[in-house]
Backbone bond lengths (Angstrom), bond angles and torsions (degrees), N, CA, C in turn:
res aa  C-N    CA-C-N  psi(-1)  N-CA   C-N-CA  omega(-1)  CA-C   N-CA-C  phi
1 M - - - 1.440 - - 1.513 109.27 -
2 K 1.265 113.02 139.23 1.484 120.27 -179.83 1.569 108.40 -96.99
3 Y 1.281 118.66 125.19 1.410 120.78 178.58 1.551 109.84 -103.92
4 S 1.345 117.44 136.01 1.465 120.72 -179.75 1.509 107.92 -92.28
5 K 1.297 113.61 145.75 1.484 122.38 177.54 1.520 108.00 -93.69
6 G 1.301 117.76 144.81 1.476 119.94 175.49 1.556 111.07 102.64
7 F 1.321 114.18 -167.55 1.419 122.29 179.94 1.564 110.10 -110.67
8 S 1.305 113.75 151.99 1.446 116.69 173.18 1.579 108.07 -83.32
9 L 1.309 115.02 164.64 1.473 120.82 177.33 1.480 111.02 -62.94
10 I 1.304 122.29 -38.91 1.413 124.27 176.99 1.500 113.41 -57.83
11 E 1.383 113.74 -48.57 1.433 120.35 179.40 1.520 111.86 -58.28
12 L 1.329 114.14 -45.27 1.458 119.67 -179.23 1.539 111.57 -66.97
13 M 1.330 121.07 -35.23 1.457 121.99 177.24 1.538 110.87 -70.05
14 I 1.273 114.98 -35.22 1.536 119.23 179.92 1.530 108.15 -65.44
15 V 1.367 118.63 -44.23 1.472 122.30 -179.04 1.549 107.72 -64.58
16 L 1.269 118.16 -42.79 1.533 121.28 179.21 1.504 111.63 -63.64
17 A 1.304 116.69 -35.93 1.443 120.52 -178.83 1.558 109.90 -70.16
18 I 1.274 116.32 -39.31 1.543 122.38 179.27 1.575 107.82 -69.96
19 I 1.290 118.12 -37.25 1.503 120.00 178.41 1.522 110.22 -70.84
20 G 1.372 117.11 -33.62 1.379 117.53 177.10 1.535 115.29 -69.77
21 I 1.320 113.44 -40.50 1.497 118.71 177.21 1.525 111.32 -65.23
22 L 1.359 118.10 -44.53 1.501 119.99 176.94 1.529 112.03 -62.73
23 S 1.356 116.85 -39.17 1.509 116.18 -175.09 1.517 108.73 -77.03
24 S 1.333 121.13 -23.42 1.444 116.95 175.66 1.489 113.42 -74.57
25 I 1.354 116.25 -32.54 1.442 120.08 173.74 1.505 111.05 -68.05
26 A 1.280 117.79 -44.27 1.522 120.55 -179.06 1.538 111.44 -67.39
27 F 1.361 116.58 -33.66 1.500 115.82 176.46 1.496 113.88 -67.04
28 G 1.327 117.23 -33.82 1.487 119.03 175.47 1.579 111.00 -62.88
29 F 1.259 117.76 -45.01 1.404 125.38 -177.37 1.613 108.89 -63.12
30 Y 1.345 109.25 -46.24 1.481 117.51 -179.60 1.548 113.12 -58.17
31 G 1.311 113.61 -41.27 1.508 118.48 176.97 1.525 112.53 -58.99
32 N 1.358 115.89 -40.06 1.491 121.22 179.27 1.517 108.72 -63.07
33 Y 1.301 115.91 -45.62 1.523 121.60 -178.47 1.534 110.35 -62.48
34 V 1.319 116.22 -39.56 1.477 118.57 -179.31 1.569 108.97 -65.59
35 I 1.343 116.08 -45.89 1.428 117.33 178.29 1.561 116.25 -61.00
36 A 1.373 110.77 -38.79 1.491 114.36 177.57 1.526 110.32 -69.27
37 S 1.344 118.90 -36.04 1.484 118.03 179.01 1.510 114.43 -69.76
38 N 1.365 116.54 -28.16 1.427 118.55 175.27 1.551 117.09 -69.07
39 R 1.316 115.97 -14.06 1.465 117.53 174.44 1.499 109.48 -64.74
40 S 1.301 121.97 -21.32 1.430 119.91 177.71 1.497 112.47 -63.09
41 E 1.331 116.03 -29.67 1.490 120.83 177.01 1.538 110.62 -67.49
42 G 1.326 116.82 -38.10 1.404 122.57 179.64 1.580 111.30 -66.22
43 R 1.415 112.27 -42.31 1.479 118.91 177.07 1.534 110.46 -63.30
44 A 1.323 116.76 -43.90 1.482 121.28 179.57 1.533 111.41 -61.69
45 A 1.343 116.12 -41.81 1.455 120.55 -177.89 1.581 107.12 -67.25
46 L 1.279 117.14 -42.89 1.474 115.03 177.83 1.485 115.71 -64.86
47 T 1.336 115.99 -38.83 1.474 119.14 174.78 1.472 113.76 -64.68
48 E 1.312 116.21 -37.44 1.524 118.41 -178.69 1.606 109.04 -70.17
49 A 1.330 114.50 -39.57 1.456 116.49 179.64 1.465 110.09 -66.33
50 A 1.353 119.19 -41.30 1.463 120.81 177.18 1.517 112.25 -60.86
51 A 1.380 115.25 -40.94 1.504 115.89 -179.35 1.542 107.63 -65.56
52 T 1.344 121.30 -37.29 1.412 121.59 -179.18 1.544 111.64 -68.14
53 L 1.276 119.77 -35.73 1.415 123.43 174.97 1.537 114.42 -69.13
54 E 1.310 113.72 -38.16 1.516 120.40 175.22 1.536 108.47 -66.10
55 K 1.268 118.36 -38.27 1.481 120.19 177.70 1.503 111.25 -64.16
56 C 1.329 114.61 -40.08 1.491 122.03 -178.97 1.551 106.51 -64.15
57 K 1.333 117.46 -42.29 1.518 118.15 -176.37 1.508 106.18 -70.33
58 S 1.329 121.28 -39.46 1.476 118.78 -179.11 1.569 112.10 -65.74
59 M 1.365 113.95 -32.61 1.451 115.29 -179.28 1.512 113.38 -80.93
60 Y 1.329 118.12 -36.97 1.495 121.58 -173.45 1.489 115.30 -118.94
61 G 1.287 117.26 1.14 1.479 119.40 175.47 1.502 115.88 81.42
62 S 1.339 118.76 3.18 1.414 119.82 -177.74 1.554 110.47 -159.10
63 F 1.372 113.04 147.00 1.485 115.12 177.27 1.524 112.31 -74.74
64 N 1.362 116.18 -9.40 1.483 120.34 -170.21 1.525 110.54 -113.54
65 N 1.325 121.58 20.56 1.455 125.16 179.32 1.496 112.96 -64.93
66 A 1.334 113.89 143.27 1.542 115.76 -178.72 1.560 111.19 -67.94
67 N 1.292 119.03 -19.12 1.500 119.85 175.75 1.520 110.87 -75.07
68 C 1.274 120.53 -12.21 1.462 124.57 -179.92 1.527 107.28 -98.77
69 N 1.244 118.64 84.95 1.454 122.26 179.26 1.531 110.03 -84.19
70 Y 1.276 113.81 69.00 1.450 118.91 179.48 1.470 110.93 -105.73
71 A 1.318 116.04 107.61 1.514 120.40 179.22 1.483 109.46 -111.33
72 D 1.399 116.44 178.39 1.428 120.01 178.47 1.489 109.63 -61.60
73 F 1.373 118.41 149.53 1.463 121.58 179.80 1.512 110.09 -150.02
74 T 1.316 115.80 -179.66 1.429 123.31 -177.58 1.553 106.47 -114.63
75 S 1.368 120.05 143.69 1.380 121.28 179.11 1.517 111.44 -65.60
76 D 1.345 119.61 174.58 1.422 124.50 -168.53 1.543 114.05 -56.01
77 T 1.274 119.33 -46.21 1.459 121.40 -178.09 1.573 111.38 -101.20
78 G 1.302 117.44 3.64 1.479 121.35 174.71 1.501 116.39 82.83
79 Y 1.389 115.08 16.53 1.439 115.17 176.80 1.531 114.81 -82.18
80 Y 1.273 116.60 -12.25 1.466 120.72 178.33 1.518 112.14 -141.63
81 G 1.352 115.18 140.91 1.438 122.62 173.92 1.497 106.06 -100.22
82 I 1.297 119.45 137.51 1.517 120.93 -175.96 1.547 103.61 -115.06
83 A 1.392 114.48 122.83 1.443 122.06 176.60 1.551 105.25 -104.75
84 V 1.317 114.01 143.19 1.491 121.63 -178.91 1.477 108.75 -119.66
85 V 1.359 119.27 121.61 1.410 123.50 172.66 1.493 108.77 -119.87
86 R 1.352 117.70 116.35 1.501 120.88 -172.17 1.470 110.13 -143.14
87 D 1.304 112.30 154.67 1.443 125.14 166.97 1.530 107.80 -128.13
88 G 1.279 117.20 -165.19 1.487 117.35 -173.16 1.516 111.53 -70.42
89 V 1.353 117.09 -27.19 1.495 116.04 -171.16 1.528 113.36 -118.07
90 S 1.297 119.51 0.97 1.447 123.16 -176.81 1.493 112.80 -155.23
91 F 1.325 117.76 161.63 1.458 121.36 171.00 1.547 109.73 -150.50
92 T 1.303 111.88 155.74 1.447 119.70 171.98 1.530 109.57 -128.70
93 L 1.331 119.09 128.49 1.401 121.87 179.26 1.564 106.25 -109.74
94 T 1.336 116.75 135.35 1.425 123.08 175.67 1.577 113.59 -124.17
95 A 1.282 115.00 123.78 1.452 119.55 176.68 1.529 107.54 -100.27
96 T 1.358 113.78 124.53 1.432 121.43 179.05 1.500 108.57 -115.79
97 P 1.326 119.12 132.41 1.427 122.77 -178.11 1.528 110.57 -61.20
98 A 1.366 115.45 142.40 1.441 123.09 176.65 1.500 110.17 -136.72
99 G 1.309 116.82 165.09 1.427 119.75 -179.32 1.482 114.02 60.55
100 P 1.343 117.43 -139.06 1.505 119.45 179.42 1.455 113.30 -64.52
101 Q 1.302 119.25 -18.92 1.496 123.52 -175.58 1.515 110.54 -71.68
102 V 1.382 119.89 -15.55 1.424 119.89 -178.21 1.492 114.77 -64.92
103 N 1.391 115.53 -10.11 1.472 121.00 172.86 1.510 115.71 -77.85
104 D 1.351 115.34 1.67 1.416 122.17 179.45 1.495 111.99 -78.98
105 T 1.286 118.77 89.64 1.413 122.90 -178.78 1.523 115.30 -80.10
106 D 1.272 119.45 -15.65 1.402 126.77 -179.24 1.590 111.44 -79.63
107 C 1.286 115.48 -22.59 1.414 121.55 -176.58 1.529 109.44 -146.73
108 T 1.264 119.97 90.58 1.422 124.88 -172.65 1.522 111.49 -81.52
109 S 1.363 116.71 -25.97 1.510 119.04 174.20 1.490 105.19 -160.28
110 M 1.407 113.17 159.05 1.477 119.72 176.10 1.562 104.21 -128.60
111 T 1.336 114.64 144.07 1.460 117.07 175.39 1.543 112.86 -128.32
112 L 1.321 115.84 154.70 1.446 120.96 177.91 1.493 106.18 -144.48
113 T 1.396 116.36 131.25 1.509 121.46 179.60 1.493 107.12 -102.78
114 N 1.365 113.50 173.22 1.465 119.42 176.08 1.507 113.43 -71.55
115 T 1.331 117.96 -15.95 1.495 120.91 173.95 1.483 112.32 -88.61
116 G 1.324 119.57 3.74 1.453 126.04 -179.82 1.521 117.40 82.52
117 I 1.317 116.51 6.75 1.431 121.29 172.36 1.484 115.17 -64.17
118 K 1.302 118.02 119.59 1.491 122.66 -176.05 1.523 106.67 -104.24
119 G 1.340 114.66 133.27 1.507 117.57 175.14 1.462 108.78 -139.53
120 G 1.340 110.14 -174.77 1.501 116.35 -179.57 1.498 107.66 -169.25
121 S 1.283 109.95 175.24 1.466 114.06 173.31 1.535 104.46 -133.00
122 P 1.278 117.80 127.11 1.509 130.15 -0.52 1.549 109.98 -64.66
123 A 1.298 113.72 159.93 1.470 121.67 -174.65 1.497 113.62 -69.77
124 T 1.374 115.82 59.87 1.524 118.74 176.32 1.521 104.66 -126.44
125 N 1.281 117.45 169.81 1.408 122.66 174.49 1.528 110.85 -85.79
126 E 1.201 119.26 18.81 1.553 125.68 176.55 1.435 110.53 -60.33
127 C 1.316 116.28 -38.63 1.453 121.04 -175.66 1.470 115.94 -71.77
128 W 1.355 115.06 -37.54 1.451 120.50 -177.59 1.523 109.11 -101.67
């Protein structure tokens, strides 16, 4: 009997099909992990904005002083837009996903208040 060396075309196609199926499953899970890891940027932006507002209050006695030109902004890489709602004695910061982060259905927004209360939508601690 003569034995052939190597793989047949059928064997090669079966291996490629299995690799394709496994990689498509892995890619879906990887996308979810990337979205979840990008939430750290939103948390960091909220914390930075809160620190800036607290500094303003300690320097000028109010969160709403004219010297504190703190308006809404976007996080460093643009994954979150930060909205500021403030009066003289309190503030609420809201981080809303932007760009590719809008696909984050587990955490559609994150909030932080001057008293340190952290929240999000949906109302779970999934965001923080």
